[in-house]
Backbone bond lengths (Angstrom), bond angles and torsions (degrees), N, CA, C in turn:
res aa  C-N    CA-C-N  psi(-1)  N-CA   C-N-CA  omega(-1)  CA-C   N-CA-C  phi
1 X - - - 1.424 - - 1.543 113.37 -
2 X 1.275 117.09 -11.31 1.453 119.09 -177.09 1.524 114.16 -83.55
3 X 1.291 118.33 -12.83 1.467 125.13 179.63 1.538 109.82 56.80
4 X 1.315 117.13 34.64 1.459 123.21 -178.65 1.562 107.84 -120.47
5 X 1.303 115.60 114.02 1.491 118.76 -179.05 1.528 115.05 -75.66
6 X 1.348 116.27 -1.55 1.463 120.72 173.64 1.525 111.61 -86.42
7 X 1.296 120.05 -8.12 1.437 123.40 174.78 1.492 109.24 -107.04
8 X 1.375 119.16 163.16 1.446 119.19 -178.80 1.478 110.33 -154.78
9 X 1.316 115.05 161.89 1.440 123.67 170.57 1.523 106.33 -93.36
10 X 1.355 118.44 132.77 1.426 119.22 177.38 1.530 110.97 -122.95
11 X 1.324 114.31 135.66 1.463 118.70 178.05 1.470 112.44 -81.10
12 X 1.300 115.94 168.64 1.444 122.04 179.27 1.518 107.81 -151.77
13 X 1.322 116.71 108.92 1.427 119.55 178.42 1.509 109.71 128.09
14 X 1.347 116.19 -170.03 1.480 120.18 -171.17 1.593 109.12 -78.97
15 X 1.352 112.94 158.66 1.444 120.25 178.13 1.487 107.85 -77.45
16 X 1.373 119.69 158.47 1.453 123.83 -4.89 1.496 113.01 -73.08
17 X 1.369 116.50 152.21 1.418 124.13 173.99 1.494 107.79 -93.51
18 X 1.407 116.62 130.52 1.455 119.45 -169.16 1.557 109.92 -120.40
19 X 1.378 112.66 137.62 1.469 119.89 169.85 1.545 102.12 -120.71
20 X 1.366 113.33 121.81 1.436 119.84 -179.30 1.549 109.14 -106.42
21 X 1.273 114.98 133.73 1.505 121.10 -179.74 1.509 105.82 -127.46
22 X 1.359 117.13 115.97 1.458 122.86 -177.94 1.577 108.27 -114.88
23 X 1.296 113.48 136.04 1.470 119.74 -178.01 1.569 108.21 -108.61
24 X 1.349 117.00 153.14 1.463 122.03 -179.30 1.518 111.13 -72.54
25 X 1.360 116.16 -25.27 1.475 118.79 178.61 1.587 105.03 -145.42
26 X 1.268 112.82 166.88 1.461 119.33 -179.71 1.557 109.37 -60.10
27 X 1.328 116.07 126.71 1.446 119.58 -176.84 1.529 110.37 -115.73
28 X 1.289 115.21 154.72 1.478 122.36 174.83 1.494 105.64 -96.94
29 X 1.312 118.40 122.84 1.476 123.14 -176.32 1.532 106.37 -109.21
30 X 1.301 117.25 123.71 1.382 122.16 177.37 1.569 113.37 -94.49
31 X 1.306 116.21 -40.48 1.488 121.73 -179.10 1.531 110.21 -145.00
32 X 1.338 115.39 146.64 1.441 122.03 166.91 1.523 104.69 -125.83
33 X 1.371 114.50 123.66 1.431 120.16 -179.70 1.491 110.45 -125.53
34 X 1.317 116.48 144.79 1.499 122.48 176.14 1.541 109.38 -123.08
35 X 1.282 115.15 148.26 1.456 121.86 174.07 1.526 108.91 -112.12
36 X 1.342 117.12 123.41 1.445 121.67 175.94 1.509 107.69 -133.26
37 X 1.334 116.15 163.84 1.452 121.62 -178.37 1.553 108.64 -140.06
38 X 1.273 118.45 95.12 1.442 120.65 -178.89 1.539 114.35 -61.78
39 X 1.370 114.70 -36.71 1.476 119.23 -177.34 1.565 111.25 -64.66
40 X 1.312 116.29 -33.11 1.485 120.10 178.69 1.515 111.73 -88.64
41 X 1.305 119.85 -36.51 1.444 122.88 -167.66 1.542 114.84 -101.25
42 X 1.323 117.92 -19.89 1.435 125.36 177.53 1.556 110.22 47.78
43 X 1.404 115.96 -114.18 1.432 118.89 -174.85 1.501 116.57 -68.11
44 X 1.364 114.91 -7.93 1.478 120.74 177.41 1.506 112.07 -86.45
45 X 1.369 116.91 -5.11 1.444 121.83 -176.83 1.487 112.05 -79.03
46 X 1.348 119.71 129.41 1.503 121.27 175.89 1.453 112.23 -59.67
47 X 1.364 115.82 138.16 1.461 122.27 173.32 1.498 113.22 -108.92
48 X 1.375 115.77 -23.84 1.433 118.59 -178.43 1.545 107.33 -143.40
49 X 1.326 118.66 123.56 1.470 123.59 -175.15 1.557 105.74 -124.45
50 X 1.368 112.84 137.93 1.464 121.26 176.51 1.540 106.51 -115.38
51 X 1.322 116.31 140.16 1.430 121.42 170.75 1.511 107.81 -110.75
52 X 1.333 115.14 128.57 1.477 121.93 179.09 1.518 108.10 -122.05
53 X 1.336 113.94 150.01 1.448 120.16 -174.59 1.477 110.70 -139.18
54 X 1.385 117.15 147.88 1.406 118.40 177.09 1.523 110.29 -178.16
55 X 1.382 116.20 -168.45 1.460 120.54 178.17 1.523 109.87 -89.16
56 X 1.351 116.55 -35.51 1.422 122.02 176.00 1.448 109.34 -141.29
57 X 1.400 118.05 -178.97 1.425 120.51 176.59 1.484 114.20 -61.46
58 X 1.408 116.18 -24.77 1.456 120.02 -171.66 1.532 115.13 -85.89
59 X 1.413 117.47 -8.54 1.458 116.91 -178.53 1.511 111.17 -124.67
60 X 1.330 118.21 29.46 1.430 121.53 -175.28 1.542 111.19 -68.38
61 X 1.311 114.56 142.32 1.429 121.04 174.14 1.534 110.44 -126.33
62 X 1.306 118.46 137.51 1.485 121.53 -179.44 1.502 106.64 -71.24
63 X 1.334 116.60 127.33 1.442 120.26 -179.90 1.553 112.60 -112.85
64 X 1.347 115.51 -16.06 1.421 117.39 -176.86 1.558 110.28 -163.20
65 X 1.329 118.86 138.14 1.472 123.86 173.38 1.481 106.32 -126.87
66 X 1.357 114.96 136.57 1.502 118.53 -176.08 1.529 105.71 -137.77
67 X 1.347 114.92 133.43 1.476 120.37 171.04 1.503 108.12 -95.36
68 X 1.327 113.37 143.53 1.508 121.86 178.53 1.549 106.57 -119.69
69 X 1.347 113.38 134.87 1.469 118.34 179.60 1.536 109.49 -112.50
70 X 1.372 113.87 105.30 1.475 119.49 -178.64 1.525 113.31 45.30
71 X 1.323 115.25 54.41 1.521 117.73 -174.25 1.506 113.18 -73.87
72 X 1.300 115.68 141.90 1.450 123.72 171.06 1.476 108.42 -141.02
73 X 1.326 115.16 119.91 1.480 121.42 -177.35 1.490 111.92 110.05
74 X 1.389 113.87 -164.93 1.450 121.95 177.84 1.492 113.52 -77.58
75 X 1.357 118.22 136.98 1.418 122.05 176.07 1.547 109.66 -135.29
76 X 1.314 115.48 127.91 1.436 120.23 -179.85 1.515 107.42 -83.08
77 X 1.328 115.51 116.82 1.438 123.63 -178.72 1.530 110.70 -86.58
78 X 1.333 114.55 -42.49 1.456 119.64 -177.46 1.510 106.80 -142.13
79 X 1.327 121.51 130.84 1.450 124.43 -8.42 1.541 111.62 -77.07
80 X 1.318 115.27 161.39 1.466 117.89 171.80 1.499 109.02 -72.07
81 X 1.333 118.45 168.50 1.436 121.93 178.74 1.507 109.81 -57.72
82 X 1.367 118.21 -41.87 1.444 123.07 178.90 1.517 111.09 -61.73
83 X 1.314 117.98 -44.26 1.454 119.15 -179.44 1.439 111.28 -67.28
84 X 1.296 121.67 -40.47 1.454 125.51 -179.89 1.537 110.58 -60.25
85 X 1.343 116.41 -36.33 1.410 121.41 178.76 1.545 111.56 -80.44
86 X 1.309 117.11 -7.09 1.484 120.60 179.14 1.469 113.15 84.39
87 X 1.326 119.56 11.44 1.433 122.67 -176.51 1.575 115.36 -97.92
88 X 1.279 116.41 -10.63 1.513 117.27 -176.87 1.478 109.95 -118.56
89 X 1.315 114.89 -176.09 1.417 120.37 179.83 1.544 110.75 -63.21
90 X 1.312 115.47 140.69 1.486 120.07 -178.68 1.519 111.31 76.34
91 X 1.305 120.25 11.59 1.464 123.29 -178.98 1.508 112.27 -74.11
92 X 1.333 120.79 1.17 1.415 124.91 -175.65 1.522 116.79 -75.92
93 X 1.329 115.54 -13.82 1.487 116.92 -177.30 1.502 110.65 163.66
94 X 1.317 117.54 179.71 1.469 121.67 179.93 1.539 112.73 -74.07
95 X 1.284 114.86 160.77 1.484 122.23 177.77 1.546 108.45 -75.17
96 X 1.327 115.12 136.59 1.502 121.41 173.18 1.502 106.72 -119.92
97 X 1.370 114.70 120.93 1.470 116.50 -175.28 1.565 111.90 -159.28
98 X 1.331 112.09 161.44 1.459 119.16 176.46 1.584 110.07 -99.06
99 X 1.317 116.28 -21.92 1.483 121.17 -169.92 1.528 107.65 -144.96
100 X 1.316 113.72 133.31 1.472 119.94 174.78 1.568 107.75 -126.10
101 X 1.284 114.94 136.89 1.493 118.94 174.04 1.539 107.56 -121.59
102 X 1.298 116.80 125.88 1.443 123.73 171.88 1.528 107.81 -99.41
103 X 1.308 113.91 115.09 1.530 118.58 -176.02 1.491 109.36 -113.58
104 X 1.340 118.29 124.01 1.432 124.01 172.79 1.501 108.06 -87.60
105 X 1.355 117.01 110.36 1.481 122.78 -175.49 1.461 113.16 -87.58
106 X 1.336 118.29 -28.86 1.464 122.51 -178.53 1.503 109.98 -155.01
107 X 1.316 117.75 152.92 1.431 125.02 176.19 1.538 111.40 -113.66
108 X 1.310 117.04 162.60 1.429 120.77 173.67 1.517 108.64 -66.72
109 X 1.337 116.33 153.81 1.466 124.35 176.23 1.523 111.93 54.35
110 X 1.362 119.34 27.10 1.413 124.74 -176.48 1.496 117.35 56.71
111 X 1.362 115.19 30.69 1.474 120.74 -178.22 1.495 111.39 -59.94
112 X 1.291 116.81 157.79 1.489 121.34 -177.14 1.529 109.55 -94.06
113 X 1.289 120.55 -57.77 1.445 124.02 177.93 1.465 111.55 -94.34
114 X 1.326 115.68 167.45 1.525 118.19 -176.62 1.523 111.95 -133.08
115 X 1.318 113.67 156.37 1.471 121.41 174.13 1.521 106.47 -116.65
116 X 1.354 116.14 130.89 1.519 121.56 171.90 1.518 101.18 -124.92
117 X 1.298 115.14 118.76 1.476 121.02 -177.01 1.499 113.92 -81.07
118 X 1.324 119.39 -31.63 1.460 123.13 177.21 1.545 107.93 -156.23
119 X 1.314 114.95 144.79 1.454 122.06 164.17 1.505 108.59 -127.96
120 X 1.300 118.52 128.45 1.468 121.14 177.02 1.496 109.39 -124.41
121 X 1.314 114.99 137.22 1.461 122.35 176.34 1.463 106.90 -120.20
122 X 1.355 114.43 123.49 1.467 122.35 -176.38 1.525 110.35 -102.24
123 X 1.355 115.32 126.55 1.465 121.04 175.79 1.563 106.44 -118.08
124 X 1.329 114.56 169.65 1.500 115.66 177.55 1.547 111.33 -67.39
């Protein structure tokens, strides 16, 4: 919430590392973007991120998995470039959901904990 890329959320414990975002009503999601910095965070940098969606924590379904290669800066996780152009799976329109889970499945250099400097969810 601070909009400062010099601060970060840090996980503690075994993978996957989870960030849960719950909305009061069903929301239309146009983009999900994350900010990471491999040069500063090294083994704490996410290498594989999963996006899950559902009504509650109990009915989540994985809708997208993305691998990141030494990422520094903003990365659009959902939709992918292909989806935004209408050429890939899910290219039919924006995501509509009550609950989003961002799951870090793996880190660079087999790191244990992770740093995510920003997550932004864009709605209309």
